[in-house]
PDB file of N, H, CA, C and O in Angstrom:
ATOM      1  N   MET A   1     189.367 206.222  86.353  1.00  0.00           N
ATOM      2  CA  MET A   1     189.781 205.298  85.143  1.00  0.00           C
ATOM      3  C   MET A   1     191.066 205.225  84.689  1.00  0.00           C
ATOM      4  O   MET A   1     191.563 204.145  84.372  1.00  0.00           O
ATOM      5  N   ALA A   2     191.832 206.568  84.606  1.00  0.00           N
ATOM      6  H   ALA A   2     191.429 207.446  84.864  1.00  0.00           H
ATOM      7  CA  ALA A   2     193.288 206.894  84.145  1.00  0.00           C
ATOM      8  C   ALA A   2     194.318 206.887  84.969  1.00  0.00           C
ATOM      9  O   ALA A   2     195.450 207.196  84.597  1.00  0.00           O
ATOM     10  N   ALA A   3     193.881 206.358  86.765  1.00  0.00           N
ATOM     11  H   ALA A   3     192.962 206.107  87.068  1.00  0.00           H
ATOM     12  CA  ALA A   3     194.729 206.375  87.266  1.00  0.00           C
ATOM     13  C   ALA A   3     194.722 204.884  87.230  1.00  0.00           C
ATOM     14  O   ALA A   3     195.843 204.437  87.472  1.00  0.00           O
ATOM     15  N   LEU A   4     193.895 204.049  87.025  1.00  0.00           N
ATOM     16  H   LEU A   4     192.985 204.412  86.829  1.00  0.00           H
ATOM     17  CA  LEU A   4     194.138 202.823  86.528  1.00  0.00           C
ATOM     18  C   LEU A   4     195.213 202.203  85.327  1.00  0.00           C
ATOM     19  O   LEU A   4     196.217 201.501  85.448  1.00  0.00           O
ATOM     20  N   ALA A   5     194.663 202.678  84.340  1.00  0.00           N
ATOM     21  H   ALA A   5     193.847 203.248  84.242  1.00  0.00           H
ATOM     22  CA  ALA A   5     195.386 202.951  82.996  1.00  0.00           C
ATOM     23  C   ALA A   5     196.641 203.010  83.281  1.00  0.00           C
ATOM     24  O   ALA A   5     197.290 202.025  82.930  1.00  0.00           O
ATOM     25  N   MET A   6     197.215 203.866  83.817  1.00  0.00           N
ATOM     26  H   MET A   6     196.687 204.667  84.102  1.00  0.00           H
ATOM     27  CA  MET A   6     198.938 204.171  84.209  1.00  0.00           C
ATOM     28  C   MET A   6     199.664 203.212  84.291  1.00  0.00           C
ATOM     29  O   MET A   6     200.364 202.868  83.339  1.00  0.00           O
ATOM     30  N   PRO A   7     199.655 202.604  85.388  1.00  0.00           N
ATOM     31  CA  PRO A   7     200.328 201.427  85.768  1.00  0.00           C
ATOM     32  C   PRO A   7     200.585 200.404  84.343  1.00  0.00           C
ATOM     33  O   PRO A   7     201.690 200.098  83.896  1.00  0.00           O
ATOM     34  N   ASP A   8     199.691 200.124  83.974  1.00  0.00           N
ATOM     35  H   ASP A   8     198.793 200.372  84.337  1.00  0.00           H
ATOM     36  CA  ASP A   8     199.714 199.434  82.913  1.00  0.00           C
ATOM     37  C   ASP A   8     200.316 199.835  81.555  1.00  0.00           C
ATOM     38  O   ASP A   8     200.821 199.014  80.790  1.00  0.00           O
ATOM     39  N   GLY A   9     200.232 201.087  81.320  1.00  0.00           N
ATOM     40  H   GLY A   9     199.822 201.754  81.942  1.00  0.00           H
ATOM     41  CA  GLY A   9     200.850 201.620  80.458  1.00  0.00           C
ATOM     42  C   GLY A   9     202.422 201.734  80.833  1.00  0.00           C
ATOM     43  O   GLY A   9     203.072 201.501  79.814  1.00  0.00           O
ATOM     44  N   ALA A  10     203.158 201.977  81.806  1.00  0.00           N
ATOM     45  H   ALA A  10     202.630 202.166  82.634  1.00  0.00           H
ATOM     46  CA  ALA A  10     204.243 201.926  82.651  1.00  0.00           C
ATOM     47  C   ALA A  10     204.898 200.488  82.643  1.00  0.00           C
ATOM     48  O   ALA A  10     206.055 200.114  82.456  1.00  0.00           O
ATOM     49  N   GLY A  11     203.823 199.884  82.894  1.00  0.00           N
ATOM     50  H   GLY A  11     202.883 200.188  83.046  1.00  0.00           H
ATOM     51  CA  GLY A  11     204.349 198.354  82.434  1.00  0.00           C
ATOM     52  C   GLY A  11     204.781 198.017  80.899  1.00  0.00           C
ATOM     53  O   GLY A  11     205.825 197.528  80.466  1.00  0.00           O
ATOM     54  N   ARG A  12     203.797 198.382  80.344  1.00  0.00           N
ATOM     55  H   ARG A  12     202.949 198.779  80.695  1.00  0.00           H
ATOM     56  CA  ARG A  12     204.559 198.393  78.938  1.00  0.00           C
ATOM     57  C   ARG A  12     205.731 198.615  78.469  1.00  0.00           C
ATOM     58  O   ARG A  12     206.520 197.820  77.959  1.00  0.00           O
ATOM     59  N   LEU A  13     205.831 199.782  78.666  1.00  0.00           N
ATOM     60  H   LEU A  13     205.190 200.428  79.081  1.00  0.00           H
ATOM     61  CA  LEU A  13     207.230 200.732  78.534  1.00  0.00           C
ATOM     62  C   LEU A  13     208.316 199.834  79.038  1.00  0.00           C
ATOM     63  O   LEU A  13     209.343 199.596  78.401  1.00  0.00           O
ATOM     64  N   VAL A  14     207.995 199.291  80.363  1.00  0.00           N
ATOM     65  H   VAL A  14     207.161 199.485  80.880  1.00  0.00           H
ATOM     66  CA  VAL A  14     209.169 198.465  80.955  1.00  0.00           C
ATOM     67  C   VAL A  14     209.232 197.062  80.006  1.00  0.00           C
ATOM     68  O   VAL A  14     210.219 196.487  79.545  1.00  0.00           O
ATOM     69  N   GLN A  15     208.298 196.851  79.935  1.00  0.00           N
ATOM     70  H   GLN A  15     207.497 197.318  80.309  1.00  0.00           H
ATOM     71  CA  GLN A  15     208.309 195.484  79.072  1.00  0.00           C
ATOM     72  C   GLN A  15     208.737 195.999  77.482  1.00  0.00           C
ATOM     73  O   GLN A  15     209.348 195.095  76.912  1.00  0.00           O
ATOM     74  N   ARG A  16     208.623 196.821  76.910  1.00  0.00           N
ATOM     75  H   ARG A  16     208.126 197.555  77.373  1.00  0.00           H
ATOM     76  CA  ARG A  16     209.366 197.512  75.714  1.00  0.00           C
ATOM     77  C   ARG A  16     210.787 197.491  75.922  1.00  0.00           C
ATOM     78  O   ARG A  16     211.632 197.201  75.075  1.00  0.00           O
ATOM     79  N   ALA A  17     210.988 197.833  77.156  1.00  0.00           N
ATOM     80  H   ALA A  17     210.302 198.069  77.844  1.00  0.00           H
ATOM     81  CA  ALA A  17     212.373 198.649  77.315  1.00  0.00           C
ATOM     82  C   ALA A  17     213.119 197.246  77.587  1.00  0.00           C
ATOM     83  O   ALA A  17     214.236 197.217  77.071  1.00  0.00           O
ATOM     84  N   ARG A  18     212.822 196.302  78.149  1.00  0.00           N
ATOM     85  H   ARG A  18     211.914 196.326  78.567  1.00  0.00           H
ATOM     86  CA  ARG A  18     213.620 194.756  78.292  1.00  0.00           C
ATOM     87  C   ARG A  18     213.286 194.194  77.016  1.00  0.00           C
ATOM     88  O   ARG A  18     213.175 192.987  77.234  1.00  0.00           O
ATOM     89  N   GLU A  19     213.073 194.408  75.835  1.00  0.00           N
ATOM     90  H   GLU A  19     213.163 195.388  75.657  1.00  0.00           H
ATOM     91  CA  GLU A  19     212.434 193.614  75.056  1.00  0.00           C
ATOM     92  C   GLU A  19     213.876 194.314  73.883  1.00  0.00           C
ATOM     93  O   GLU A  19     214.505 193.686  73.031  1.00  0.00           O
ATOM     94  N   HIS A  20     213.980 195.437  74.189  1.00  0.00           N
ATOM     95  H   HIS A  20     213.469 195.947  74.881  1.00  0.00           H
ATOM     96  CA  HIS A  20     214.856 196.492  73.276  1.00  0.00           C
ATOM     97  C   HIS A  20     216.167 195.931  74.047  1.00  0.00           C
ATOM     98  O   HIS A  20     217.159 195.995  73.322  1.00  0.00           O
ATOM     99  N   LEU A  21     216.373 195.500  75.088  1.00  0.00           N
ATOM    100  H   LEU A  21     215.567 195.448  75.678  1.00  0.00           H
ATOM    101  CA  LEU A  21     217.536 195.361  75.771  1.00  0.00           C
ATOM    102  C   LEU A  21     217.891 193.951  75.608  1.00  0.00           C
ATOM    103  O   LEU A  21     219.088 193.713  75.767  1.00  0.00           O
ATOM    104  N   CYS A  22     217.193 193.039  75.349  1.00  0.00           N
ATOM    105  H   CYS A  22     216.221 193.231  75.219  1.00  0.00           H
ATOM    106  CA  CYS A  22     217.634 191.953  75.178  1.00  0.00           C
ATOM    107  C   CYS A  22     217.557 191.521  73.828  1.00  0.00           C
ATOM    108  O   CYS A  22     217.730 190.315  73.647  1.00  0.00           O
ATOM    109  N   ALA A  23     217.295 192.373  72.656  1.00  0.00           N
ATOM    110  H   ALA A  23     217.155 193.352  72.802  1.00  0.00           H
ATOM    111  CA  ALA A  23     218.004 192.255  71.038  1.00  0.00           C
ATOM    112  C   ALA A  23     219.325 193.234  70.775  1.00  0.00           C
ATOM    113  O   ALA A  23     220.259 193.164  69.976  1.00  0.00           O
ATOM    114  N   LEU A  24     218.987 194.122  71.760  1.00  0.00           N
ATOM    115  H   LEU A  24     218.229 194.179  72.409  1.00  0.00           H
ATOM    116  CA  LEU A  24     220.829 194.479  71.786  1.00  0.00           C
ATOM    117  C   LEU A  24     221.540 193.582  72.478  1.00  0.00           C
ATOM    118  O   LEU A  24     222.641 193.434  71.948  1.00  0.00           O
ATOM    119  N   ALA A  25     221.402 192.957  73.376  1.00  0.00           N
ATOM    120  H   ALA A  25     220.508 193.078  73.807  1.00  0.00           H
ATOM    121  CA  ALA A  25     222.197 192.018  73.857  1.00  0.00           C
ATOM    122  C   ALA A  25     222.671 190.959  73.032  1.00  0.00           C
ATOM    123  O   ALA A  25     223.834 190.575  73.160  1.00  0.00           O
ATOM    124  N   VAL A  26     221.716 190.318  72.000  1.00  0.00           N
ATOM    125  H   VAL A  26     220.772 190.630  71.896  1.00  0.00           H
ATOM    126  CA  VAL A  26     221.521 189.624  71.049  1.00  0.00           C
ATOM    127  C   VAL A  26     222.685 189.787  70.071  1.00  0.00           C
ATOM    128  O   VAL A  26     223.560 188.976  69.766  1.00  0.00           O
ATOM    129  N   VAL A  27     222.515 190.802  69.736  1.00  0.00           N
ATOM    130  H   VAL A  27     221.804 191.460  69.984  1.00  0.00           H
ATOM    131  CA  VAL A  27     223.236 192.121  68.522  1.00  0.00           C
ATOM    132  C   VAL A  27     224.923 191.726  68.548  1.00  0.00           C
ATOM    133  O   VAL A  27     225.655 191.187  67.717  1.00  0.00           O
ATOM    134  N   LEU A  28     225.208 192.404  70.259  1.00  0.00           N
ATOM    135  H   LEU A  28     224.614 192.841  70.933  1.00  0.00           H
ATOM    136  CA  LEU A  28     226.339 192.245  70.769  1.00  0.00           C
ATOM    137  C   LEU A  28     226.720 191.046  70.837  1.00  0.00           C
ATOM    138  O   LEU A  28     227.939 191.189  70.740  1.00  0.00           O
ATOM    139  N   GLN A  29     226.577 190.202  70.914  1.00  0.00           N
ATOM    140  H   GLN A  29     225.587 190.086  70.992  1.00  0.00           H
ATOM    141  CA  GLN A  29     226.853 188.834  71.011  1.00  0.00           C
ATOM    142  C   GLN A  29     227.530 188.423  69.638  1.00  0.00           C
ATOM    143  O   GLN A  29     228.696 188.080  69.441  1.00  0.00           O
ATOM    144  N   HIS A  30     226.722 188.523  68.948  1.00  0.00           N
ATOM    145  H   HIS A  30     225.775 188.802  69.107  1.00  0.00           H
ATOM    146  CA  HIS A  30     226.970 188.308  67.316  1.00  0.00           C
ATOM    147  C   HIS A  30     227.810 188.804  66.969  1.00  0.00           C
ATOM    148  O   HIS A  30     228.421 188.114  66.153  1.00  0.00           O
ATOM    149  N   VAL A  31     228.410 190.101  67.225  1.00  0.00           N
ATOM    150  H   VAL A  31     227.913 190.662  67.887  1.00  0.00           H
ATOM    151  CA  VAL A  31     229.495 191.627  66.990  1.00  0.00           C
ATOM    152  C   VAL A  31     230.635 190.890  67.740  1.00  0.00           C
ATOM    153  O   VAL A  31     231.761 190.979  67.251  1.00  0.00           O
ATOM    154  N   LYS A  32     230.472 190.207  68.819  1.00  0.00           N
ATOM    155  H   LYS A  32     229.557 190.135  69.216  1.00  0.00           H
ATOM    156  CA  LYS A  32     231.612 189.686  69.186  1.00  0.00           C
ATOM    157  C   LYS A  32     232.019 188.693  68.867  1.00  0.00           C
ATOM    158  O   LYS A  32     233.245 188.601  68.924  1.00  0.00           O
ATOM    159  N   SER A  33     231.271 187.512  68.398  1.00  0.00           N
ATOM    160  H   SER A  33     230.275 187.586  68.351  1.00  0.00           H
ATOM    161  CA  SER A  33     231.289 186.230  68.070  1.00  0.00           C
ATOM    162  C   SER A  33     231.890 186.396  66.810  1.00  0.00           C
ATOM    163  O   SER A  33     232.809 185.693  66.390  1.00  0.00           O
ATOM    164  N   HIS A  34     231.391 187.287  66.241  1.00  0.00           N
ATOM    165  H   HIS A  34     230.645 187.858  66.583  1.00  0.00           H
ATOM    166  CA  HIS A  34     232.134 188.021  64.507  1.00  0.00           C
ATOM    167  C   HIS A  34     233.423 187.945  64.386  1.00  0.00           C
ATOM    168  O   HIS A  34     234.143 187.262  63.657  1.00  0.00           O
ATOM    169  N   ALA A  35     233.627 188.697  65.156  1.00  0.00           N
ATOM    170  H   ALA A  35     233.042 189.252  65.749  1.00  0.00           H
ATOM    171  CA  ALA A  35     235.142 189.126  65.739  1.00  0.00           C
ATOM    172  C   ALA A  35     235.668 188.267  65.935  1.00  0.00           C
ATOM    173  O   ALA A  35     236.442 187.976  65.022  1.00  0.00           O
ATOM    174  N   LEU A  36     235.664 187.326  67.101  1.00  0.00           N
ATOM    175  H   LEU A  36     235.036 187.563  67.842  1.00  0.00           H
ATOM    176  CA  LEU A  36     236.736 186.130  67.745  1.00  0.00           C
ATOM    177  C   LEU A  36     236.995 185.804  66.281  1.00  0.00           C
ATOM    178  O   LEU A  36     238.086 185.935  65.727  1.00  0.00           O
ATOM    179  N   ARG A  37     235.388 185.173  65.471  1.00  0.00           N
ATOM    180  H   ARG A  37     234.501 185.067  65.922  1.00  0.00           H
ATOM    181  CA  ARG A  37     235.726 184.487  64.451  1.00  0.00           C
ATOM    182  C   ARG A  37     237.322 184.956  63.524  1.00  0.00           C
ATOM    183  O   ARG A  37     238.478 184.539  63.468  1.00  0.00           O
ATOM    184  N   ARG A  38     236.779 185.683  63.119  1.00  0.00           N
ATOM    185  H   ARG A  38     235.839 186.022  63.165  1.00  0.00           H
ATOM    186  CA  ARG A  38     237.709 186.786  62.556  1.00  0.00           C
ATOM    187  C   ARG A  38     239.502 186.762  63.125  1.00  0.00           C
ATOM    188  O   ARG A  38     240.402 186.894  62.296  1.00  0.00           O
ATOM    189  N   LEU A  39     239.715 186.628  64.204  1.00  0.00           N
ATOM    190  H   LEU A  39     238.984 186.521  64.878  1.00  0.00           H
ATOM    191  CA  LEU A  39     241.090 186.599  64.585  1.00  0.00           C
ATOM    192  C   LEU A  39     241.446 185.132  64.833  1.00  0.00           C
ATOM    193  O   LEU A  39     242.523 184.684  65.227  1.00  0.00           O
ATOM    194  N   ASP A  40     240.100 184.345  64.461  1.00  0.00           N
ATOM    195  H   ASP A  40     239.226 184.709  64.141  1.00  0.00           H
ATOM    196  CA  ASP A  40     240.891 182.896  64.829  1.00  0.00           C
ATOM    197  C   ASP A  40     241.208 182.495  63.571  1.00  0.00           C
ATOM    198  O   ASP A  40     241.924 181.499  63.472  1.00  0.00           O
ATOM    199  N   ALA A  41     240.771 183.145  62.414  1.00  0.00           N
ATOM    200  H   ALA A  41     240.190 183.954  62.495  1.00  0.00           H
ATOM    201  CA  ALA A  41     240.950 182.771  61.242  1.00  0.00           C
ATOM    202  C   ALA A  41     242.356 183.629  60.651  1.00  0.00           C
ATOM    203  O   ALA A  41     242.955 183.484  59.585  1.00  0.00           O
ATOM    204  N   HIS A  42     242.560 184.376  61.558  1.00  0.00           N
ATOM    205  H   HIS A  42     242.073 184.494  62.423  1.00  0.00           H
ATOM    206  CA  HIS A  42     243.938 185.189  60.681  1.00  0.00           C
ATOM    207  C   HIS A  42     245.220 184.232  61.705  1.00  0.00           C
ATOM    208  O   HIS A  42     246.301 183.881  61.232  1.00  0.00           O
ATOM    209  N   ALA A  43     244.788 183.958  63.112  1.00  0.00           N
ATOM    210  H   ALA A  43     243.910 184.243  63.496  1.00  0.00           H
ATOM    211  CA  ALA A  43     245.438 182.639  63.581  1.00  0.00           C
ATOM    212  C   ALA A  43     245.932 181.651  63.017  1.00  0.00           C
ATOM    213  O   ALA A  43     247.109 181.389  63.264  1.00  0.00           O
ATOM    214  N   ARG A  44     245.205 180.843  62.128  1.00  0.00           N
ATOM    215  H   ARG A  44     244.248 181.056  61.927  1.00  0.00           H
ATOM    216  CA  ARG A  44     245.336 179.617  61.476  1.00  0.00           C
ATOM    217  C   ARG A  44     246.128 180.464  60.197  1.00  0.00           C
ATOM    218  O   ARG A  44     247.277 180.096  59.952  1.00  0.00           O
ATOM    219  N   GLN A  45     245.847 181.006  59.800  1.00  0.00           N
ATOM    220  H   GLN A  45     244.914 181.305  59.999  1.00  0.00           H
ATOM    221  CA  GLN A  45     247.064 181.470  58.695  1.00  0.00           C
ATOM    222  C   GLN A  45     248.355 181.604  58.537  1.00  0.00           C
ATOM    223  O   GLN A  45     248.998 181.382  57.511  1.00  0.00           O
ATOM    224  N   ALA A  46     248.820 182.047  59.773  1.00  0.00           N
ATOM    225  H   ALA A  46     248.298 182.227  60.607  1.00  0.00           H
ATOM    226  CA  ALA A  46     250.481 182.228  59.867  1.00  0.00           C
ATOM    227  C   ALA A  46     251.152 180.924  59.688  1.00  0.00           C
ATOM    228  O   ALA A  46     252.102 180.865  58.907  1.00  0.00           O
ATOM    229  N   PRO A  47     250.695 179.700  60.432  1.00  0.00           N
ATOM    230  CA  PRO A  47     251.300 178.382  60.164  1.00  0.00           C
ATOM    231  C   PRO A  47     251.060 178.320  58.594  1.00  0.00           C
ATOM    232  O   PRO A  47     251.898 177.830  57.837  1.00  0.00           O
ATOM    233  N   GLN A  48     250.253 178.676  58.306  1.00  0.00           N
ATOM    234  H   GLN A  48     249.572 179.073  58.920  1.00  0.00           H
ATOM    235  CA  GLN A  48     250.390 178.021  56.253  1.00  0.00           C
ATOM    236  C   GLN A  48     250.854 178.660  55.998  1.00  0.00           C
ATOM    237  O   GLN A  48     251.752 178.005  55.469  1.00  0.00           O
ATOM    238  N   ARG A  49     251.290 180.223  55.778  1.00  0.00           N
ATOM    239  H   ARG A  49     250.560 180.755  56.209  1.00  0.00           H
ATOM    240  CA  ARG A  49     252.630 180.792  55.827  1.00  0.00           C
ATOM    241  C   ARG A  49     253.854 180.147  55.710  1.00  0.00           C
ATOM    242  O   ARG A  49     254.547 179.838  54.741  1.00  0.00           O
ATOM    243  N   LEU A  50     254.007 179.962  57.346  1.00  0.00           N
ATOM    244  H   LEU A  50     253.444 180.213  58.134  1.00  0.00           H
ATOM    245  CA  LEU A  50     255.457 178.999  57.375  1.00  0.00           C
ATOM    246  C   LEU A  50     255.890 177.982  56.658  1.00  0.00           C
ATOM    247  O   LEU A  50     256.997 177.864  56.133  1.00  0.00           O
ATOM    248  N   ASP A  51     254.155 176.552  56.628  1.00  0.00           N
ATOM    249  H   ASP A  51     253.256 176.648  57.054  1.00  0.00           H
ATOM    250  CA  ASP A  51     254.433 175.376  55.775  1.00  0.00           C
ATOM    251  C   ASP A  51     254.854 175.999  54.732  1.00  0.00           C
ATOM    252  O   ASP A  51     256.078 175.902  54.651  1.00  0.00           O
ATOM    253  N   GLN A  52     254.090 176.986  53.348  1.00  0.00           N
ATOM    254  H   GLN A  52     253.095 177.064  53.414  1.00  0.00           H
ATOM    255  CA  GLN A  52     254.521 177.269  52.453  1.00  0.00           C
ATOM    256  C   GLN A  52     255.954 177.561  52.138  1.00  0.00           C
ATOM    257  O   GLN A  52     256.548 177.109  51.159  1.00  0.00           O
ATOM    258  N   GLY A  53     256.556 178.503  53.219  1.00  0.00           N
ATOM    259  H   GLY A  53     256.073 178.870  54.014  1.00  0.00           H
ATOM    260  CA  GLY A  53     257.271 178.910  52.813  1.00  0.00           C
ATOM    261  C   GLY A  53     258.990 177.914  52.962  1.00  0.00           C
ATOM    262  O   GLY A  53     260.066 178.199  52.435  1.00  0.00           O
ATOM    263  N   VAL A  54     258.726 177.017  53.656  1.00  0.00           N
ATOM    264  H   VAL A  54     257.852 176.785  54.084  1.00  0.00           H
ATOM    265  CA  VAL A  54     259.353 175.635  53.874  1.00  0.00           C
ATOM    266  C   VAL A  54     259.263 174.822  52.277  1.00  0.00           C
ATOM    267  O   VAL A  54     260.174 174.357  51.591  1.00  0.00           O
ATOM    268  N   GLN A  55     257.944 174.873  52.061  1.00  0.00           N
ATOM    269  H   GLN A  55     257.205 175.251  52.618  1.00  0.00           H
ATOM    270  CA  GLN A  55     258.151 173.770  51.034  1.00  0.00           C
ATOM    271  C   GLN A  55     259.012 174.597  49.847  1.00  0.00           C
ATOM    272  O   GLN A  55     259.370 174.013  48.824  1.00  0.00           O
TER     273      GLN A  55
END
């Protein structure tokens, strides 16, 4: 009976590992997009400063 239960336990372990990896991928994607948004915001600020200097 224990021999039959072992593959099921291993299957659950693999499933949990997949779920954790998917969650990690989502978190990393959010971090990446957040960092890129910050870079884009700074890129827009430079032309605004130039316009303010001209006025």
